[in-house]
C-alpha positions in Angstrom: 16.6 -56.9 -28.2 16.4 -53.2 -27.3 18.7 -52.0 -24.6 18.1 -49.0 -22.3 19.8 -46.7 -24.7 19.1 -43.1 -25.6 17.9 -44.2 -29.1 15.4 -46.6 -27.5 14.2 -43.9 -25.1 13.7 -41.5 -28.0 11.8 -44.1 -30.1 9.6 -44.9 -27.1 8.9 -41.2 -26.4 8.0 -40.7 -30.1 5.6 -43.7 -30.0 4.0 -42.4 -26.8 3.5 -39.0 -28.5 1.9 -40.6 -31.6 -0.4 -42.7 -29.4 -1.4 -39.6 -27.4 -2.0 -37.6 -30.6 -4.1 -40.4 -32.0 -6.5 -40.3 -29.1 -7.6 -36.9 -30.1 -9.7 -34.9 -30.1 -9.1 -33.7 -33.7 -11.0 -31.4 -35.9 -12.4 -27.9 -36.3 -14.5 -26.0 -33.9 -16.4 -23.2 -35.6 -16.7 -20.5 -33.0 -19.0 -17.5 -33.1 -16.6 -15.0 -31.5 -18.3 -12.3 -29.3 -17.4 -8.6 -29.4 -14.8 -7.4 -27.0 -12.7 -10.6 -27.0 -9.4 -11.1 -28.9 -9.0 -14.2 -31.1 -6.1 -15.3 -28.8 -8.3 -15.1 -25.8 -11.0 -17.1 -27.5 -8.5 -19.8 -28.4 -7.2 -19.9 -24.8 -10.7 -20.6 -23.5 -11.1 -23.5 -26.0 -7.7 -24.9 -25.1 -8.7 -24.9 -21.4 -11.5 -27.5 -22.1 -9.8 -29.6 -24.8 -7.6 -31.5 -22.4 -4.0 -31.2 -21.1 -1.5 -30.9 -23.9 -4.0 -30.5 -26.6 -2.8 -28.5 -29.7 -5.2 -25.6 -30.5 -4.8 -22.8 -33.0 -7.0 -20.4 -35.0 -7.2 -19.5 -38.7 -7.6 -15.8 -39.4 -7.5 -13.2 -36.6 -10.6 -11.2 -35.7 -10.2 -7.8 -34.0 -11.7 -7.6 -30.5 -14.5 -5.4 -31.7 -15.4 -7.8 -34.5 -17.8 -10.7 -34.2 -18.5 -13.9 -36.2 -16.8 -17.0 -37.6 -13.5 -18.0 -36.0 -12.4 -21.5 -37.0 -10.4 -23.1 -34.3 -8.2 -26.1 -35.1 -7.8 -28.8 -32.5 -5.3 -31.6 -32.5 -4.1 -32.8 -35.9 -6.3 -30.2 -37.5 -3.6 -27.6 -36.6 -1.6 -29.1 -39.5 -4.2 -27.7 -41.9 -4.4 -24.2 -40.6 -2.4 -22.8 -43.5 -5.2 -23.9 -45.9 -7.8 -21.9 -43.9 -5.5 -18.9 -43.8 -5.6 -18.9 -47.6 -9.3 -19.4 -47.8 -11.7 -16.6 -48.9 -13.5 -14.7 -46.2 -16.9 -13.0 -46.2 -17.7 -10.0 -44.1 -20.5 -7.6 -43.4 -19.5 -4.2 -42.0 -20.7 -0.7 -41.3 -18.9 2.6 -42.0 -19.6 5.8 -40.1 -19.0 9.0 -42.1 -17.3 12.1 -40.9 -14.7 10.8 -38.5 -11.3 9.1 -39.3 -9.8 7.3 -36.2 -6.3 6.2 -35.6 -7.3 2.6 -35.5 -9.7 2.9 -38.4 -12.5 1.5 -36.2 -14.8 2.7 -33.5 -12.3 2.0 -30.7 -9.8 4.5 -31.8 -9.2 8.3 -31.3 -10.6 10.8 -33.8 -7.8 12.2 -35.9 -9.7 14.0 -38.7 -13.3 15.1 -39.3 -15.3 16.0 -42.4 -18.7 17.6 -42.8 -19.2 15.9 -46.1 -21.9 13.2 -46.2 -21.8 11.4 -49.6 -25.0 10.4 -51.4 -25.8 6.7 -51.8 -25.1 7.0 -55.6 -21.7 8.6 -54.9 -20.7 5.7 -52.7 -21.9 3.1 -55.2 -19.9 4.8 -58.0 -16.6 4.4 -56.2 -17.0 0.7 -55.4 -15.8 -0.8 -58.7 -12.3 0.6 -58.0 -12.1 -1.6 -55.0 -12.8 -4.9 -56.7 -10.2 -7.3 -58.1 -6.5 -6.9 -57.2 -6.0 -3.6 -55.4 -3.2 -1.9 -53.5 -4.0 -1.4 -49.8 -2.1 0.3 -47.0 -2.7 -1.7 -43.8 -3.9 0.2 -40.7 -1.2 1.6 -38.4 -2.8 -0.5 -35.6 -2.1 -3.9 -37.1 0.0 -6.9 -36.2 2.4 -6.5 -39.0 6.1 -6.3 -37.9 8.2 -3.2 -38.6 11.9 -3.5 -37.6 11.0 -6.5 -35.4 8.2 -4.7 -33.5 4.5 -5.0 -34.1 3.0 -1.9 -35.8 0.3 -1.5 -33.2 3.0 -1.4 -30.4 4.7 1.5 -32.2 1.4 3.2 -32.8 0.5 3.0 -29.1 3.8 4.6 -28.3 2.8 7.6 -30.5 5.1 6.4 -33.3 2.7 5.1 -36.0 4.8 3.4 -38.8 4.4 4.2 -42.4 3.4 0.9 -43.9 4.0 0.0 -47.5 1.0 -0.8 -49.7 0.2 -4.5 -50.3 -1.7 -6.2 -53.1 -4.9 -7.9 -51.9 -7.8 -9.4 -53.8 -11.4 -8.3 -53.4 -13.7 -10.9 -55.0 -16.9 -8.8 -54.5 -18.0 -5.7 -52.8 -21.6 -4.5 -52.4 -23.4 -1.6 -50.8 -26.4 -2.9 -48.8 -27.6 0.4 -47.3 -26.7 4.1 -46.9 -27.9 7.2 -45.2 -26.6 10.5 -43.8 -24.7 8.8 -41.0 -23.0 6.0 -42.8 -23.3 2.9 -45.0 -23.2 -0.9 -44.7 -21.4 -3.3 -47.0 -20.8 -6.9 -47.8 -17.4 -8.1 -49.0 -15.7 -11.3 -50.1 -11.9 -11.0 -49.9 -8.7 -12.9 -49.9 -5.8 -13.4 -47.5 -4.2 -10.2 -46.0 -7.2 -7.9 -46.6 -7.9 -5.4 -43.9 -11.6 -4.4 -43.8 -10.7 -1.4 -41.7 -8.4 -0.1 -44.4 -11.1 -0.8 -47.0 -13.6 1.2 -45.1 -11.1 4.1 -44.7 -10.3 4.1 -48.4 -14.0 3.9 -49.5 -14.8 6.9 -47.4 -11.9 8.9 -48.9 -12.9 7.9 -52.4 -16.4 9.1 -51.7 -15.2 12.5 -50.6 -15.2 12.2 -46.9 -13.5 10.3 -44.0 -14.8 7.4 -42.1 -14.2 4.3 -39.9 -15.6 0.9 -39.3 -18.4 1.1 -36.8 -19.1 -2.7 -36.7 -17.7 -5.8 -38.3 -19.0 -9.3 -38.6 -17.3 -12.2 -40.3 -19.9 -14.4 -41.9 -17.7 -17.1 -43.5 -14.2 -18.5 -43.7 -13.7 -21.1 -46.5 -16.3 -23.8 -46.0 -17.4 -22.6 -42.5 -20.3 -20.1 -42.2 -22.5 -18.5 -39.6 -24.8 -21.5 -39.8 -21.9 -23.7 -38.5 -20.8 -21.4 -35.7 -21.4 -22.1 -32.0 -21.3 -19.4 -29.3 -18.0 -19.6 -27.4 -19.7 -19.8 -24.0 -21.7 -22.8 -25.2 -18.6 -24.7 -26.4 -16.7 -23.9 -23.2 -19.7 -25.1 -21.1 -19.5 -28.5 -22.8 -16.1 -29.1 -21.3 -13.9 -32.0 -22.2 -16.9 -34.2 -23.1 -18.4 -36.2 -25.9 -20.7 -33.3 -26.7 -17.7 -31.1 -27.4 -16.2 -33.8 -29.6 -19.5 -34.1 -31.5 -19.2 -30.4 -32.3 -15.9 -30.9 -34.1 -15.9 -30.7 -37.9 -13.6 -33.2 -39.7 -9.9 -32.3 -40.1 -10.3 -32.7 -43.9 -13.3 -30.3 -44.0 -10.8 -27.7 -45.2 -9.2 -29.9 -47.8 -12.2 -30.8 -49.9 -10.8 -29.0 -52.9 -7.6 -31.2 -52.9 -7.9 -34.4 -55.0 -8.0 -37.7 -53.0 -5.6 -40.5 -53.4 -7.0 -43.8 -52.2 -4.6 -46.1 -50.3 -4.6 -49.7 -49.2 -3.9 -50.4 -45.5 -0.3 -51.3 -46.4 0.2 -48.2 -48.4 -1.2 -46.1 -45.6 1.2 -47.6 -43.2 4.2 -46.9 -45.5 3.1 -43.3 -46.0 2.7 -42.7 -42.3 6.3 -43.8 -41.9 7.6 -41.4 -44.4 8.0 -43.8 -47.3 6.7 -43.1 -50.8 3.9 -45.2 -52.4 2.9 -45.8 -56.0 0.4 -43.4 -57.4 -0.4 -44.7 -60.9 -2.6 -42.4 -62.9 -2.6 -39.6 -60.4 -1.9 -36.1 -61.7 1.2 -34.4 -60.4 0.6 -32.1 -57.5 -0.7 -32.2 -54.0 -3.2 -34.9 -52.9 -5.2 -35.9 -49.9 -4.2 -39.5 -49.1 -7.0 -41.5 -47.5 -7.5 -45.1 -46.4 -11.2 -45.8 -46.2 -12.7 -42.8 -44.4 -9.5 -41.9 -42.6 -7.2 -39.1 -43.6 -3.6 -40.4 -43.7 -1.5 -37.6 -45.1 -1.1 -34.7 -47.4 1.3 -35.9 -50.1 3.0 -34.7 -53.3 2.6 -36.8 -56.5 5.4 -36.8 -59.0 6.8 -39.4 -61.4 4.0 -41.9 -60.5 4.8 -41.8 -56.7 3.3 -40.0 -53.8 5.6 -38.7 -51.1 4.2 -37.5 -47.7 4.3 -33.8 -46.8 2.2 -33.9 -43.6 1.2 -37.1 -41.8 -1.9 -37.2 -39.6 -1.8 -39.3 -36.4 -5.5 -40.1 -36.0 
């Protein structure tokens, strides 16, 4: 029989935590972030209506001036945020010719001007150089850390850091319109890409200077504009069934990972950190499911699956 020991108290607390987590809500809210609000502020508003103690996080920061798709993970979905961070992203953006700004967008201070206004053909000619794996210097006003301090904090103090180039991947880049004032583009890119830096570099390559005048994220991984809900609408729903019905499944971001079907007994073992047989499963990461319920992310090797992340739902 269990005595009132520290060990029993610890187990009881862990069981209570698991039961609370299992009650939810769990899943992804696809937010249409408005202009003028930071990603962190948008997440804080969602957290205020998800219930006390709810875990909430976002996948892929949007600048305050940017609009569009901001996937917000709720509950056990926070365990899958890394998969969304790695997912490709699709943007539409405008570049204004003739002014480079310290932030590389419309909210910054003008630091250089140019009278050159490139022809549409000249802009189109430089775009192939920005497709594939390219080297990109991040904007000085970015969240990257330099000597333990954020780059934007140093830039605001008048000490903009010299950031090293990073390799990023641009899957596609198209010119959608152009005139004497600027141009608009569509881009699909990978993790770590700064659209502000891309706009700055396109302008330079075309013989002028420029900055992002507007930016809209149209998709992150499987989530698109069509899935997105206005932030005010989601907040107005409050902690209600209607908000829960707006959640996309936790495993919506794991669809590309092979599924491993479990029996109820195997699911229970995996939830408790024990390996289970996986005959015939290829080595690598799998999405372990029992019926329609996501049980864990697991690693298969030598015919057995070992849990990496367990979901309490």
